[in-house]
PDB file with SEQRES, HELIX, SHEET and CRYST1 records, atoms N, CA, C and O in Angstrom:
SEQRES   1 A   62  MET ARG MET THR GLU ASN LYS GLN THR GLU ALA ASN LYS          
SEQRES   2 A   62  LYS TRP GLN GLU LYS ASN ARG GLU HIS ALA ARG TYR LEU          
SEQRES   3 A   62  ARG ASN ARG SER THR ALA ARG SER PHE ILE ARG LYS GLN          
SEQRES   4 A   62  ALA THR LEU GLU ASP LEU GLN GLU LEU GLU LYS LEU ILE          
SEQRES   5 A   62  GLY GLU ARG LYS LYS ASP LEU SER GLN ARG                      
HELIX    1 AA1 ARG A    2  LYS A   18  1                                  17    
HELIX    2 AA2 ARG A   20  LYS A   38  1                                  19    
HELIX    3 AA3 LEU A   42  SER A   60  1                                  19    
CRYST1    1.000    1.000    1.000  90.00  90.00  90.00 P 1           1          
ATOM      1  N   MET A   1      11.060  26.998 -26.197  1.00  0.00           N  
ATOM      2  CA  MET A   1      11.011  25.617 -25.750  1.00  0.00           C  
ATOM      3  C   MET A   1       9.752  25.362 -24.907  1.00  0.00           C  
ATOM      4  O   MET A   1       9.136  24.302 -25.018  1.00  0.00           O  
ATOM      5  N   ARG A   2       9.383  26.311 -24.087  1.00  0.00           N  
ATOM      6  CA  ARG A   2       8.191  26.159 -23.250  1.00  0.00           C  
ATOM      7  C   ARG A   2       6.932  25.950 -24.085  1.00  0.00           C  
ATOM      8  O   ARG A   2       6.065  25.154 -23.722  1.00  0.00           O  
ATOM      9  N   MET A   3       6.835  26.653 -25.185  1.00  0.00           N  
ATOM     10  CA  MET A   3       5.662  26.525 -26.049  1.00  0.00           C  
ATOM     11  C   MET A   3       5.538  25.091 -26.550  1.00  0.00           C  
ATOM     12  O   MET A   3       4.443  24.529 -26.574  1.00  0.00           O  
ATOM     13  N   THR A   4       6.653  24.505 -26.947  1.00  0.00           N  
ATOM     14  CA  THR A   4       6.643  23.136 -27.453  1.00  0.00           C  
ATOM     15  C   THR A   4       6.245  22.166 -26.351  1.00  0.00           C  
ATOM     16  O   THR A   4       5.452  21.254 -26.584  1.00  0.00           O  
ATOM     17  N   GLU A   5       6.786  22.356 -25.158  1.00  0.00           N  
ATOM     18  CA  GLU A   5       6.451  21.478 -24.037  1.00  0.00           C  
ATOM     19  C   GLU A   5       4.970  21.583 -23.703  1.00  0.00           C  
ATOM     20  O   GLU A   5       4.316  20.569 -23.460  1.00  0.00           O  
ATOM     21  N   ASN A   6       4.439  22.792 -23.689  1.00  0.00           N  
ATOM     22  CA  ASN A   6       3.020  22.978 -23.392  1.00  0.00           C  
ATOM     23  C   ASN A   6       2.144  22.347 -24.461  1.00  0.00           C  
ATOM     24  O   ASN A   6       1.129  21.727 -24.145  1.00  0.00           O  
ATOM     25  N   LYS A   7       2.524  22.497 -25.710  1.00  0.00           N  
ATOM     26  CA  LYS A   7       1.754  21.895 -26.798  1.00  0.00           C  
ATOM     27  C   LYS A   7       1.799  20.378 -26.701  1.00  0.00           C  
ATOM     28  O   LYS A   7       0.793  19.707 -26.935  1.00  0.00           O  
ATOM     29  N   GLN A   8       2.957  19.838 -26.360  1.00  0.00           N  
ATOM     30  CA  GLN A   8       3.076  18.384 -26.224  1.00  0.00           C  
ATOM     31  C   GLN A   8       2.225  17.891 -25.061  1.00  0.00           C  
ATOM     32  O   GLN A   8       1.545  16.870 -25.174  1.00  0.00           O  
ATOM     33  N   THR A   9       2.260  18.608 -23.949  1.00  0.00           N  
ATOM     34  CA  THR A   9       1.449  18.245 -22.787  1.00  0.00           C  
ATOM     35  C   THR A   9      -0.031  18.273 -23.144  1.00  0.00           C  
ATOM     36  O   THR A   9      -0.782  17.371 -22.773  1.00  0.00           O  
ATOM     37  N   GLU A  10      -0.445  19.301 -23.858  1.00  0.00           N  
ATOM     38  CA  GLU A  10      -1.839  19.402 -24.294  1.00  0.00           C  
ATOM     39  C   GLU A  10      -2.203  18.265 -25.238  1.00  0.00           C  
ATOM     40  O   GLU A  10      -3.286  17.689 -25.134  1.00  0.00           O  
ATOM     41  N   ALA A  11      -1.308  17.945 -26.151  1.00  0.00           N  
ATOM     42  CA  ALA A  11      -1.562  16.850 -27.096  1.00  0.00           C  
ATOM     43  C   ALA A  11      -1.676  15.522 -26.359  1.00  0.00           C  
ATOM     44  O   ALA A  11      -2.540  14.705 -26.677  1.00  0.00           O  
ATOM     45  N   ASN A  12      -0.810  15.304 -25.378  1.00  0.00           N  
ATOM     46  CA  ASN A  12      -0.871  14.068 -24.589  1.00  0.00           C  
ATOM     47  C   ASN A  12      -2.195  13.968 -23.841  1.00  0.00           C  
ATOM     48  O   ASN A  12      -2.827  12.912 -23.826  1.00  0.00           O  
ATOM     49  N   LYS A  13      -2.607  15.058 -23.226  1.00  0.00           N  
ATOM     50  CA  LYS A  13      -3.864  15.079 -22.475  1.00  0.00           C  
ATOM     51  C   LYS A  13      -5.047  14.804 -23.403  1.00  0.00           C  
ATOM     52  O   LYS A  13      -5.947  14.035 -23.064  1.00  0.00           O  
ATOM     53  N   LYS A  14      -5.038  15.437 -24.568  1.00  0.00           N  
ATOM     54  CA  LYS A  14      -6.111  15.251 -25.544  1.00  0.00           C  
ATOM     55  C   LYS A  14      -6.169  13.792 -26.004  1.00  0.00           C  
ATOM     56  O   LYS A  14      -7.252  13.217 -26.115  1.00  0.00           O  
ATOM     57  N   TRP A  15      -5.004  13.196 -26.271  1.00  0.00           N  
ATOM     58  CA  TRP A  15      -4.967  11.794 -26.705  1.00  0.00           C  
ATOM     59  C   TRP A  15      -5.532  10.894 -25.614  1.00  0.00           C  
ATOM     60  O   TRP A  15      -6.332  10.003 -25.898  1.00  0.00           O  
ATOM     61  N   GLN A  16      -5.123  11.120 -24.367  1.00  0.00           N  
ATOM     62  CA  GLN A  16      -5.600  10.281 -23.266  1.00  0.00           C  
ATOM     63  C   GLN A  16      -7.105  10.400 -23.075  1.00  0.00           C  
ATOM     64  O   GLN A  16      -7.769   9.411 -22.766  1.00  0.00           O  
ATOM     65  N   GLU A  17      -7.643  11.590 -23.252  1.00  0.00           N  
ATOM     66  CA  GLU A  17      -9.092  11.773 -23.134  1.00  0.00           C  
ATOM     67  C   GLU A  17      -9.835  11.046 -24.248  1.00  0.00           C  
ATOM     68  O   GLU A  17     -10.908  10.488 -24.017  1.00  0.00           O  
ATOM     69  N   LYS A  18      -9.279  11.048 -25.443  1.00  0.00           N  
ATOM     70  CA  LYS A  18      -9.917  10.382 -26.581  1.00  0.00           C  
ATOM     71  C   LYS A  18      -9.761   8.866 -26.518  1.00  0.00           C  
ATOM     72  O   LYS A  18     -10.580   8.131 -27.071  1.00  0.00           O  
ATOM     73  N   ASN A  19      -8.719   8.403 -25.851  1.00  0.00           N  
ATOM     74  CA  ASN A  19      -8.379   6.977 -25.865  1.00  0.00           C  
ATOM     75  C   ASN A  19      -8.277   6.412 -24.451  1.00  0.00           C  
ATOM     76  O   ASN A  19      -7.309   5.729 -24.116  1.00  0.00           O  
ATOM     77  N   ARG A  20      -9.279   6.701 -23.630  1.00  0.00           N  
ATOM     78  CA  ARG A  20      -9.228   6.289 -22.220  1.00  0.00           C  
ATOM     79  C   ARG A  20      -9.020   4.786 -22.038  1.00  0.00           C  
ATOM     80  O   ARG A  20      -8.164   4.362 -21.261  1.00  0.00           O  
ATOM     81  N   GLU A  21      -9.792   3.997 -22.745  1.00  0.00           N  
ATOM     82  CA  GLU A  21      -9.697   2.541 -22.587  1.00  0.00           C  
ATOM     83  C   GLU A  21      -8.333   2.024 -23.021  1.00  0.00           C  
ATOM     84  O   GLU A  21      -7.736   1.196 -22.335  1.00  0.00           O  
ATOM     85  N   HIS A  22      -7.846   2.499 -24.138  1.00  0.00           N  
ATOM     86  CA  HIS A  22      -6.545   2.046 -24.635  1.00  0.00           C  
ATOM     87  C   HIS A  22      -5.426   2.507 -23.703  1.00  0.00           C  
ATOM     88  O   HIS A  22      -4.476   1.765 -23.457  1.00  0.00           O  
ATOM     89  N   ALA A  23      -5.537   3.724 -23.189  1.00  0.00           N  
ATOM     90  CA  ALA A  23      -4.540   4.234 -22.240  1.00  0.00           C  
ATOM     91  C   ALA A  23      -4.540   3.382 -20.973  1.00  0.00           C  
ATOM     92  O   ALA A  23      -3.476   3.074 -20.434  1.00  0.00           O  
ATOM     93  N   ARG A  24      -5.721   3.001 -20.496  1.00  0.00           N  
ATOM     94  CA  ARG A  24      -5.826   2.135 -19.311  1.00  0.00           C  
ATOM     95  C   ARG A  24      -5.191   0.772 -19.593  1.00  0.00           C  
ATOM     96  O   ARG A  24      -4.461   0.236 -18.759  1.00  0.00           O  
ATOM     97  N   TYR A  25      -5.474   0.217 -20.773  1.00  0.00           N  
ATOM     98  CA  TYR A  25      -4.888  -1.060 -21.174  1.00  0.00           C  
ATOM     99  C   TYR A  25      -3.361  -0.981 -21.159  1.00  0.00           C  
ATOM    100  O   TYR A  25      -2.699  -1.855 -20.599  1.00  0.00           O  
ATOM    101  N   LEU A  26      -2.807   0.061 -21.770  1.00  0.00           N  
ATOM    102  CA  LEU A  26      -1.349   0.217 -21.831  1.00  0.00           C  
ATOM    103  C   LEU A  26      -0.746   0.386 -20.437  1.00  0.00           C  
ATOM    104  O   LEU A  26       0.307  -0.179 -20.143  1.00  0.00           O  
ATOM    105  N   ARG A  27      -1.406   1.156 -19.585  1.00  0.00           N  
ATOM    106  CA  ARG A  27      -0.922   1.375 -18.223  1.00  0.00           C  
ATOM    107  C   ARG A  27      -0.932   0.065 -17.424  1.00  0.00           C  
ATOM    108  O   ARG A  27       0.030  -0.245 -16.721  1.00  0.00           O  
ATOM    109  N   ASN A  28      -2.024  -0.700 -17.535  1.00  0.00           N  
ATOM    110  CA  ASN A  28      -2.114  -1.976 -16.819  1.00  0.00           C  
ATOM    111  C   ASN A  28      -1.089  -2.982 -17.326  1.00  0.00           C  
ATOM    112  O   ASN A  28      -0.484  -3.710 -16.539  1.00  0.00           O  
ATOM    113  N   ARG A  29      -0.896  -3.021 -18.633  1.00  0.00           N  
ATOM    114  CA  ARG A  29       0.095  -3.933 -19.209  1.00  0.00           C  
ATOM    115  C   ARG A  29       1.491  -3.583 -18.720  1.00  0.00           C  
ATOM    116  O   ARG A  29       2.272  -4.471 -18.374  1.00  0.00           O  
ATOM    117  N   SER A  30       1.801  -2.326 -18.690  1.00  0.00           N  
ATOM    118  CA  SER A  30       3.105  -1.868 -18.215  1.00  0.00           C  
ATOM    119  C   SER A  30       3.316  -2.234 -16.750  1.00  0.00           C  
ATOM    120  O   SER A  30       4.400  -2.671 -16.363  1.00  0.00           O  
ATOM    121  N   THR A  31       2.281  -2.055 -15.939  1.00  0.00           N  
ATOM    122  CA  THR A  31       2.360  -2.392 -14.517  1.00  0.00           C  
ATOM    123  C   THR A  31       2.599  -3.889 -14.332  1.00  0.00           C  
ATOM    124  O   THR A  31       3.424  -4.290 -13.512  1.00  0.00           O  
ATOM    125  N   ALA A  32       1.885  -4.705 -15.087  1.00  0.00           N  
ATOM    126  CA  ALA A  32       2.038  -6.158 -14.980  1.00  0.00           C  
ATOM    127  C   ALA A  32       3.446  -6.595 -15.372  1.00  0.00           C  
ATOM    128  O   ALA A  32       4.064  -7.406 -14.682  1.00  0.00           O  
ATOM    129  N   ARG A  33       3.942  -6.064 -16.465  1.00  0.00           N  
ATOM    130  CA  ARG A  33       5.294  -6.427 -16.919  1.00  0.00           C  
ATOM    131  C   ARG A  33       6.348  -6.010 -15.902  1.00  0.00           C  
ATOM    132  O   ARG A  33       7.284  -6.759 -15.622  1.00  0.00           O  
ATOM    133  N   SER A  34       6.192  -4.829 -15.359  1.00  0.00           N  
ATOM    134  CA  SER A  34       7.143  -4.326 -14.368  1.00  0.00           C  
ATOM    135  C   SER A  34       7.133  -5.205 -13.123  1.00  0.00           C  
ATOM    136  O   SER A  34       8.191  -5.529 -12.585  1.00  0.00           O  
ATOM    137  N   PHE A  35       5.956  -5.591 -12.665  1.00  0.00           N  
ATOM    138  CA  PHE A  35       5.843  -6.465 -11.500  1.00  0.00           C  
ATOM    139  C   PHE A  35       6.551  -7.789 -11.753  1.00  0.00           C  
ATOM    140  O   PHE A  35       7.311  -8.264 -10.908  1.00  0.00           O  
ATOM    141  N   ILE A  36       6.304  -8.380 -12.911  1.00  0.00           N  
ATOM    142  CA  ILE A  36       6.910  -9.671 -13.241  1.00  0.00           C  
ATOM    143  C   ILE A  36       8.427  -9.559 -13.276  1.00  0.00           C  
ATOM    144  O   ILE A  36       9.125 -10.421 -12.742  1.00  0.00           O  
ATOM    145  N   ARG A  37       8.935  -8.519 -13.891  1.00  0.00           N  
ATOM    146  CA  ARG A  37      10.385  -8.366 -14.037  1.00  0.00           C  
ATOM    147  C   ARG A  37      11.095  -8.015 -12.735  1.00  0.00           C  
ATOM    148  O   ARG A  37      12.216  -8.469 -12.503  1.00  0.00           O  
ATOM    149  N   LYS A  38      10.459  -7.217 -11.883  1.00  0.00           N  
ATOM    150  CA  LYS A  38      11.180  -6.630 -10.759  1.00  0.00           C  
ATOM    151  C   LYS A  38      10.803  -7.150  -9.379  1.00  0.00           C  
ATOM    152  O   LYS A  38      11.629  -7.091  -8.468  1.00  0.00           O  
ATOM    153  N   GLN A  39       9.584  -7.659  -9.187  1.00  0.00           N  
ATOM    154  CA  GLN A  39       9.145  -7.981  -7.837  1.00  0.00           C  
ATOM    155  C   GLN A  39       8.618  -9.394  -7.644  1.00  0.00           C  
ATOM    156  O   GLN A  39       8.633  -9.902  -6.523  1.00  0.00           O  
ATOM    157  N   ALA A  40       8.162 -10.030  -8.687  1.00  0.00           N  
ATOM    158  CA  ALA A  40       7.477 -11.311  -8.550  1.00  0.00           C  
ATOM    159  C   ALA A  40       8.381 -12.380  -7.945  1.00  0.00           C  
ATOM    160  O   ALA A  40       9.550 -12.519  -8.304  1.00  0.00           O  
ATOM    161  N   THR A  41       7.798 -13.126  -7.019  1.00  0.00           N  
ATOM    162  CA  THR A  41       8.494 -14.265  -6.432  1.00  0.00           C  
ATOM    163  C   THR A  41       8.190 -15.498  -7.285  1.00  0.00           C  
ATOM    164  O   THR A  41       7.365 -15.443  -8.197  1.00  0.00           O  
ATOM    165  N   LEU A  42       8.853 -16.592  -6.985  1.00  0.00           N  
ATOM    166  CA  LEU A  42       8.583 -17.838  -7.697  1.00  0.00           C  
ATOM    167  C   LEU A  42       7.119 -18.231  -7.527  1.00  0.00           C  
ATOM    168  O   LEU A  42       6.479 -18.678  -8.480  1.00  0.00           O  
ATOM    169  N   GLU A  43       6.590 -18.066  -6.324  1.00  0.00           N  
ATOM    170  CA  GLU A  43       5.183 -18.369  -6.064  1.00  0.00           C  
ATOM    171  C   GLU A  43       4.266 -17.500  -6.930  1.00  0.00           C  
ATOM    172  O   GLU A  43       3.303 -17.989  -7.520  1.00  0.00           O  
ATOM    173  N   ASP A  44       4.579 -16.219  -6.997  1.00  0.00           N  
ATOM    174  CA  ASP A  44       3.793 -15.302  -7.833  1.00  0.00           C  
ATOM    175  C   ASP A  44       3.808 -15.764  -9.284  1.00  0.00           C  
ATOM    176  O   ASP A  44       2.767 -15.805  -9.940  1.00  0.00           O  
ATOM    177  N   LEU A  45       4.984 -16.110  -9.779  1.00  0.00           N  
ATOM    178  CA  LEU A  45       5.114 -16.516 -11.178  1.00  0.00           C  
ATOM    179  C   LEU A  45       4.342 -17.801 -11.457  1.00  0.00           C  
ATOM    180  O   LEU A  45       3.746 -17.948 -12.524  1.00  0.00           O  
ATOM    181  N   GLN A  46       4.350 -18.726 -10.508  1.00  0.00           N  
ATOM    182  CA  GLN A  46       3.598 -19.966 -10.686  1.00  0.00           C  
ATOM    183  C   GLN A  46       2.099 -19.683 -10.742  1.00  0.00           C  
ATOM    184  O   GLN A  46       1.384 -20.258 -11.563  1.00  0.00           O  
ATOM    185  N   GLU A  47       1.629 -18.802  -9.873  1.00  0.00           N  
ATOM    186  CA  GLU A  47       0.212 -18.436  -9.890  1.00  0.00           C  
ATOM    187  C   GLU A  47      -0.144 -17.727 -11.196  1.00  0.00           C  
ATOM    188  O   GLU A  47      -1.192 -17.989 -11.786  1.00  0.00           O  
ATOM    189  N   LEU A  48       0.728 -16.837 -11.638  1.00  0.00           N  
ATOM    190  CA  LEU A  48       0.479 -16.125 -12.888  1.00  0.00           C  
ATOM    191  C   LEU A  48       0.452 -17.079 -14.078  1.00  0.00           C  
ATOM    192  O   LEU A  48      -0.363 -16.913 -14.986  1.00  0.00           O  
ATOM    193  N   GLU A  49       1.333 -18.074 -14.082  1.00  0.00           N  
ATOM    194  CA  GLU A  49       1.329 -19.065 -15.167  1.00  0.00           C  
ATOM    195  C   GLU A  49      -0.009 -19.787 -15.219  1.00  0.00           C  
ATOM    196  O   GLU A  49      -0.549 -20.028 -16.299  1.00  0.00           O  
ATOM    197  N   LYS A  50      -0.544 -20.132 -14.050  1.00  0.00           N  
ATOM    198  CA  LYS A  50      -1.842 -20.808 -13.988  1.00  0.00           C  
ATOM    199  C   LYS A  50      -2.941 -19.888 -14.527  1.00  0.00           C  
ATOM    200  O   LYS A  50      -3.772 -20.312 -15.329  1.00  0.00           O  
ATOM    201  N   LEU A  51      -2.940 -18.634 -14.084  1.00  0.00           N  
ATOM    202  CA  LEU A  51      -3.943 -17.674 -14.545  1.00  0.00           C  
ATOM    203  C   LEU A  51      -3.828 -17.421 -16.044  1.00  0.00           C  
ATOM    204  O   LEU A  51      -4.838 -17.301 -16.737  1.00  0.00           O  
ATOM    205  N   ILE A  52      -2.611 -17.340 -16.536  1.00  0.00           N  
ATOM    206  CA  ILE A  52      -2.393 -17.122 -17.969  1.00  0.00           C  
ATOM    207  C   ILE A  52      -2.914 -18.312 -18.768  1.00  0.00           C  
ATOM    208  O   ILE A  52      -3.544 -18.135 -19.810  1.00  0.00           O  
ATOM    209  N   GLY A  53      -2.655 -19.514 -18.286  1.00  0.00           N  
ATOM    210  CA  GLY A  53      -3.157 -20.710 -18.956  1.00  0.00           C  
ATOM    211  C   GLY A  53      -4.676 -20.716 -19.036  1.00  0.00           C  
ATOM    212  O   GLY A  53      -5.248 -21.046 -20.075  1.00  0.00           O  
ATOM    213  N   GLU A  54      -5.328 -20.352 -17.937  1.00  0.00           N  
ATOM    214  CA  GLU A  54      -6.790 -20.300 -17.918  1.00  0.00           C  
ATOM    215  C   GLU A  54      -7.306 -19.241 -18.889  1.00  0.00           C  
ATOM    216  O   GLU A  54      -8.280 -19.469 -19.606  1.00  0.00           O  
ATOM    217  N   ARG A  55      -6.658 -18.103 -18.905  1.00  0.00           N  
ATOM    218  CA  ARG A  55      -7.081 -17.006 -19.785  1.00  0.00           C  
ATOM    219  C   ARG A  55      -6.908 -17.392 -21.254  1.00  0.00           C  
ATOM    220  O   ARG A  55      -7.773 -17.105 -22.082  1.00  0.00           O  
ATOM    221  N   LYS A  56      -5.787 -18.045 -21.571  1.00  0.00           N  
ATOM    222  CA  LYS A  56      -5.547 -18.486 -22.947  1.00  0.00           C  
ATOM    223  C   LYS A  56      -6.615 -19.489 -23.373  1.00  0.00           C  
ATOM    224  O   LYS A  56      -7.098 -19.455 -24.505  1.00  0.00           O  
ATOM    225  N   LYS A  57      -6.975 -20.376 -22.458  1.00  0.00           N  
ATOM    226  CA  LYS A  57      -8.005 -21.375 -22.755  1.00  0.00           C  
ATOM    227  C   LYS A  57      -9.337 -20.684 -23.036  1.00  0.00           C  
ATOM    228  O   LYS A  57     -10.024 -21.023 -23.999  1.00  0.00           O  
ATOM    229  N   ASP A  58      -9.699 -19.717 -22.197  1.00  0.00           N  
ATOM    230  CA  ASP A  58     -10.943 -18.967 -22.397  1.00  0.00           C  
ATOM    231  C   ASP A  58     -10.947 -18.248 -23.745  1.00  0.00           C  
ATOM    232  O   ASP A  58     -11.943 -18.282 -24.469  1.00  0.00           O  
ATOM    233  N   LEU A  59      -9.845 -17.604 -24.075  1.00  0.00           N  
ATOM    234  CA  LEU A  59      -9.774 -16.847 -25.326  1.00  0.00           C  
ATOM    235  C   LEU A  59      -9.809 -17.754 -26.550  1.00  0.00           C  
ATOM    236  O   LEU A  59     -10.364 -17.379 -27.583  1.00  0.00           O  
ATOM    237  N   SER A  60      -9.225 -18.937 -26.445  1.00  0.00           N  
ATOM    238  CA  SER A  60      -9.197 -19.843 -27.598  1.00  0.00           C  
ATOM    239  C   SER A  60     -10.561 -20.481 -27.849  1.00  0.00           C  
ATOM    240  O   SER A  60     -10.813 -20.987 -28.942  1.00  0.00           O  
ATOM    241  N   GLN A  61     -11.443 -20.463 -26.849  1.00  0.00           N  
ATOM    242  CA  GLN A  61     -12.779 -21.050 -27.003  1.00  0.00           C  
ATOM    243  C   GLN A  61     -13.779 -20.076 -27.607  1.00  0.00           C  
ATOM    244  O   GLN A  61     -14.911 -20.460 -27.902  1.00  0.00           O  
ATOM    245  N   ARG A  62     -13.390 -18.846 -27.792  1.00  0.00           N  
ATOM    246  CA  ARG A  62     -14.307 -17.834 -28.350  1.00  0.00           C  
ATOM    247  C   ARG A  62     -14.422 -17.943 -29.830  1.00  0.00           C  
ATOM    248  O   ARG A  62     -15.151 -17.169 -30.450  1.00  0.00           O  
TER     249      ARG A  62                                                      
END                                                                             
């Protein structure tokens, strides 16, 4: 069992090294979702809605 765990750990490390930007994207997305679900206040959500609207507008103009 240890061999499998070590191989999996090595594979995970190798993937993260090859895909740094994508791994960062996934980590940030997960953090944002967790914050919204578990900690955000009404004020936070209102500010985020405004920021999301601005971001959507920017992306649609490209």
